[in-house]
Kinemage of the C-alpha trace (Angstrom):
@kinemage 1
@onewidth
@group {chain A} dominant
@subgroup {mainchain}
@vectorlist {calphas} color= white
{ca met a 1} P 121.204 27.753 235.296
{ca val a 2} L 119.638 28.287 238.709
{ca arg a 3} L 116.788 25.921 239.512
{ca asn a 4} L 114.332 25.306 242.363
{ca leu a 5} L 114.456 28.858 243.679
{ca pro a 6} L 112.436 29.627 246.813
{ca ala a 7} L 109.168 31.484 246.418
{ca gly a 8} L 109.639 35.201 245.882
{ca val a 9} L 113.249 34.819 244.680
{ca ala a 10} L 114.167 35.678 241.089
{ca val a 11} L 117.374 35.951 239.112
{ca gly a 12} L 118.096 39.230 237.323
{ca asp a 13} L 120.940 41.108 235.708
{ca gly a 14} L 122.974 43.500 237.788
{ca gly a 15} L 126.055 45.656 237.559
{ca asp a 16} L 127.639 45.751 234.097
{ca ala a 17} L 125.049 43.344 232.675
{ca glu a 18} L 122.218 45.657 233.713
{ca leu a 19} L 123.961 48.697 232.259
{ca gln a 20} L 124.612 46.860 229.013
{ca ala a 21} L 120.953 45.843 228.749
{ca glu a 22} L 119.903 49.480 229.188
{ca leu a 23} L 122.470 50.531 226.593
{ca phe a 24} L 121.158 48.164 223.941
{ca glu a 25} L 117.565 49.065 224.733
{ca gly a 26} L 118.353 52.739 224.133
{ca phe a 27} L 120.357 51.857 221.029
{ca ser a 28} L 117.447 49.874 219.597
{ca ala a 29} L 115.052 52.752 220.208
{ca ala a 30} L 117.433 55.272 218.617
{ca met a 31} L 117.962 53.066 215.563
{ca arg a 32} L 114.255 52.392 215.140
{ca asn a 33} L 113.316 56.055 215.384
{ca gly a 34} L 116.190 57.061 213.110
{ca leu a 35} L 115.185 54.575 210.426
{ca met a 36} L 111.584 55.760 210.568
{ca met a 37} L 112.619 59.395 210.134
{ca val a 38} L 114.991 58.564 207.287
{ca phe a 39} L 112.318 56.526 205.517
{ca ile a 40} L 109.714 59.283 205.811
{ca val a 41} L 112.073 61.985 204.529
{ca leu a 42} L 113.296 59.867 201.610
{ca ala a 43} L 109.753 58.816 200.699
{ca val a 44} L 108.792 62.481 200.451
{ca leu a 45} L 111.889 63.459 198.471
{ca phe a 46} L 111.702 60.554 196.012
{ca ala a 47} L 107.874 60.572 195.913
{ca ser a 48} L 108.092 56.797 196.199
{ca val a 49} L 108.102 54.149 198.905
{ca leu a 50} L 110.340 51.720 197.025
{ca his a 51} L 113.532 53.746 196.572
{ca pro a 52} L 113.816 54.454 200.333
{ca leu a 53} L 113.565 50.717 200.950
{ca thr a 54} L 116.454 50.155 198.545
{ca ile a 55} L 118.552 52.687 200.451
{ca leu a 56} L 117.691 51.336 203.913
{ca phe a 57} L 118.429 47.746 202.938
{ca ser a 58} L 122.074 48.765 202.423
{ca leu a 59} L 122.490 49.469 206.151
{ca pro a 60} L 123.062 45.833 207.231
{ca leu a 61} L 126.188 45.814 205.065
{ca ser a 62} L 127.877 48.352 207.328
{ca ile a 63} L 126.775 46.643 210.545
{ca ala a 64} L 128.107 43.302 209.300
{ca gly a 65} L 131.446 44.906 208.459
{ca ala a 66} L 131.675 46.534 211.890
{ca ile a 67} L 130.949 43.267 213.697
{ca ala a 68} L 133.449 41.389 211.516
{ca ala a 69} L 136.161 43.946 212.347
{ca leu a 70} L 135.462 43.562 216.065
{ca leu a 71} L 135.624 39.781 215.807
{ca ile a 72} L 138.929 39.899 213.937
{ca cys a 73} L 140.448 42.202 216.554
{ca ala a 74} L 138.805 40.292 219.464
{ca leu a 75} L 137.193 43.443 220.847
{ca pro a 76} L 133.950 43.662 222.849
{ca leu a 77} L 130.778 45.488 221.892
{ca thr a 78} L 130.972 48.620 224.046
{ca thr a 79} L 129.241 51.984 224.249
{ca pro a 80} L 131.640 53.698 221.802
{ca val a 81} L 131.020 50.880 219.301
{ca val a 82} L 127.276 51.491 219.469
{ca ile a 83} L 127.868 55.206 218.829
{ca gly a 84} L 130.078 54.305 215.872
{ca ile a 85} L 127.386 52.071 214.385
{ca leu a 86} L 124.867 54.918 214.595
{ca met a 87} L 127.355 57.141 212.777
{ca leu a 88} L 127.839 54.472 210.108
{ca met a 89} L 124.121 54.487 209.363
{ca gly a 90} L 124.309 58.084 208.182
{ca ile a 91} L 127.385 57.562 206.015
{ca val a 92} L 126.094 54.404 204.329
{ca thr a 93} L 122.699 56.006 203.717
{ca lys a 94} L 124.417 58.947 202.038
{ca asn a 95} L 126.343 56.628 199.701
{ca ala a 96} L 123.193 54.769 198.683
{ca ile a 97} L 121.311 58.033 198.110
{ca met a 98} L 124.034 59.211 195.731
{ca leu a 99} L 123.675 56.055 193.625
{ca ile a 100} L 119.887 55.861 193.604
{ca asp a 101} L 119.308 59.562 192.973
{ca phe a 102} L 121.659 59.600 189.972
{ca ala a 103} L 120.061 56.468 188.497
{ca val a 104} L 116.548 57.888 188.924
{ca glu a 105} L 117.520 61.184 187.289
{ca glu a 106} L 119.086 59.350 184.351
{ca met a 107} L 115.942 57.268 183.863
{ca arg a 108} L 113.769 60.372 183.980
{ca ala a 109} L 116.025 61.894 181.315
{ca gly a 110} L 115.223 58.989 179.010
{ca ala a 111} L 117.982 56.445 179.685
{ca asp a 112} L 117.057 52.807 180.035
{ca arg a 113} L 117.416 51.218 183.452
{ca lys a 114} L 120.598 49.266 182.777
{ca thr a 115} L 122.384 52.295 181.339
{ca ala a 116} L 121.223 54.467 184.225
{ca ile a 117} L 122.533 52.020 186.814
{ca val a 118} L 125.893 51.634 185.066
{ca gln a 119} L 126.285 55.412 184.750
{ca ala a 120} L 125.368 55.891 188.408
{ca ala a 121} L 127.967 53.360 189.523
{ca met a 122} L 130.658 54.826 187.275
{ca lys a 123} L 130.103 58.479 188.172
{ca arg a 124} L 129.376 58.066 191.886
{ca thr a 125} L 132.089 55.534 192.744
{ca arg a 126} L 134.816 58.169 192.996
{ca pro a 127} L 133.106 60.435 195.573
{ca ile a 128} L 132.003 57.400 197.590
{ca val a 129} L 135.529 55.947 197.654
{ca met a 130} L 137.033 59.355 198.471
{ca thr a 131} L 134.666 59.730 201.428
{ca thr a 132} L 135.571 56.265 202.681
{ca ile a 133} L 139.332 56.873 202.375
{ca ala a 134} L 139.047 60.192 204.212
{ca met a 135} L 136.987 58.654 207.036
{ca val a 136} L 139.277 55.634 207.394
{ca ala a 137} L 142.357 57.848 207.461
{ca gly a 138} L 140.795 60.010 210.153
{ca met a 139} L 139.950 56.952 212.263
{ca ile a 140} L 143.379 55.302 212.087
{ca pro a 141} L 144.926 57.249 215.033
{ca ser a 142} L 141.945 56.325 217.218
{ca ala a 143} L 142.069 52.702 216.046
{ca leu a 144} L 145.739 52.537 217.081
{ca ala a 145} L 144.739 53.821 220.546
{ca leu a 146} L 147.034 56.820 220.306
{ca gly a 147} L 146.778 59.528 222.937
{ca ala a 148} L 145.011 59.688 226.262
{ca gly a 149} L 141.930 57.496 226.443
{ca gly a 150} L 142.854 55.728 223.237
{ca glu a 151} L 141.857 52.308 224.570
{ca phe a 152} L 138.318 53.584 225.066
{ca arg a 153} L 138.003 54.972 221.537
{ca ser a 154} L 139.800 52.163 219.714
{ca pro a 155} L 136.852 49.715 219.424
{ca met a 156} L 134.647 52.447 217.956
{ca ala a 157} L 137.260 53.406 215.367
{ca ile a 158} L 137.870 49.787 214.369
{ca ala a 159} L 134.136 49.158 214.019
{ca val a 160} L 133.718 52.276 211.872
{ca ile a 161} L 136.656 51.331 209.642
{ca gly a 162} L 135.326 47.808 209.140
{ca gly a 163} L 131.824 49.067 208.414
{ca leu a 164} L 133.032 51.678 205.945
{ca ile a 165} L 135.187 49.258 203.988
{ca ala a 166} L 132.507 46.564 203.835
{ca ser a 167} L 129.715 48.969 202.904
{ca thr a 168} L 131.775 50.683 200.209
{ca leu a 169} L 132.750 47.426 198.528
{ca leu a 170} L 129.349 45.757 198.817
{ca ser a 171} L 127.095 48.767 198.253
{ca leu a 172} L 128.379 49.229 194.710
{ca leu a 173} L 127.126 45.706 193.993
{ca phe a 174} L 124.167 45.366 196.347
{ca val a 175} L 122.437 48.720 195.842
{ca pro a 176} L 122.213 48.558 192.008
{ca ala a 177} L 120.998 44.963 192.162
{ca phe a 178} L 118.362 45.731 194.760
{ca phe a 179} L 117.363 48.856 192.845
{ca thr a 180} L 116.610 46.649 189.842
{ca ile a 181} L 114.462 44.355 191.991
{ca met a 182} L 112.554 47.259 193.524
{ca asp a 183} L 112.041 48.820 190.094
{ca asp a 184} L 110.484 45.575 188.860
{ca val a 185} L 108.298 45.503 191.974
{ca gly a 186} L 107.264 49.076 191.211
{ca arg a 187} L 106.294 48.218 187.645
{ca leu a 188} L 104.253 45.252 188.821
{ca ser a 189} L 102.643 47.293 191.604
{ca trp a 190} L 101.697 49.974 189.089
{ca lys a 191} L 99.870 47.418 186.992
{ca leu a 192} L 98.063 46.050 190.037
{ca phe a 193} L 97.284 49.147 192.106
{ca gly a 194} L 97.967 52.220 190.000
{ca arg a 195} L 99.662 55.514 190.648
{ca arg a 196} L 97.851 56.463 193.848
{ca leu a 197} L 99.750 53.945 195.973
{ca ile a 198} L 103.101 53.856 194.198
{ca gly a 199} L 103.948 57.399 193.136
{ca pro a 200} L 105.291 58.907 189.913
{ca ser a 201} L 107.449 57.010 187.481
{ca ser a 202} L 111.191 56.911 188.098
{ca gly a 203} L 111.794 56.135 184.437
{ca glu a 204} L 109.892 59.037 182.876
{ca pro a 205} L 108.607 62.455 183.971
{ca asp a 206} L 104.903 63.029 184.555
{ca pro a 207} L 103.071 63.805 181.315
{ca pro a 208} L 101.223 67.111 180.931
{ca gly a 209} L 97.751 67.112 182.367
{ca gly a 210} L 98.505 64.596 185.146
{ca gly a 211} L 97.690 61.499 183.118
{ca pro a 212} L 99.257 58.110 183.838
{ca pro a 213} L 102.884 57.670 182.745
{ca ser a 214} L 103.662 55.479 179.790
{ca ala a 215} L 106.201 53.419 181.785
{ca ser a 216} L 104.964 52.166 185.149
{ca thr a 217} L 107.397 52.116 188.011
{ca ala a 218} L 107.869 53.672 191.423
């Protein structure tokens, strides 16, 4: 640490440190704007503010897996890694949407919440796992640094592989559990605030005439 600097003299980042600071500033802005857009679109599609929160809370699982893979391989956090993390956000969001959408449709068809969640996990696990296997297989050549410029792409591929594996394994446990919590929050919110703030029931379709649903949830 530099101390007792003369007046008018300051210490600042330069060179690679300055470029890295700009990179992470742009990455933070892109992630923030992306999450806002995803939340708005999902809130409109689900007609609820709680189900999008369930989906977005699955994103840290992929980021944790990517960072763990980099730590295991002793690789730095570089520009390609940041690009890979942004790509992971889309894949993990898609997996969570598949689970939540199926569970909501089952509940609207009359199934109880536990049955709907179990059916969603059973019937959506195969496409989720198939997507993960295909993505991991496609990233293996880049992770092994094969071909020209392989050393530049390798950290990104390793981060994506780690994020995919972690998110696939944990999402099948985390997303249903968090869906249950959010559904309970929706039921409680319905009792406190009513339909205007929460949205239509995920457990039952709207009754004719626009009256309040018999089961309150978001």
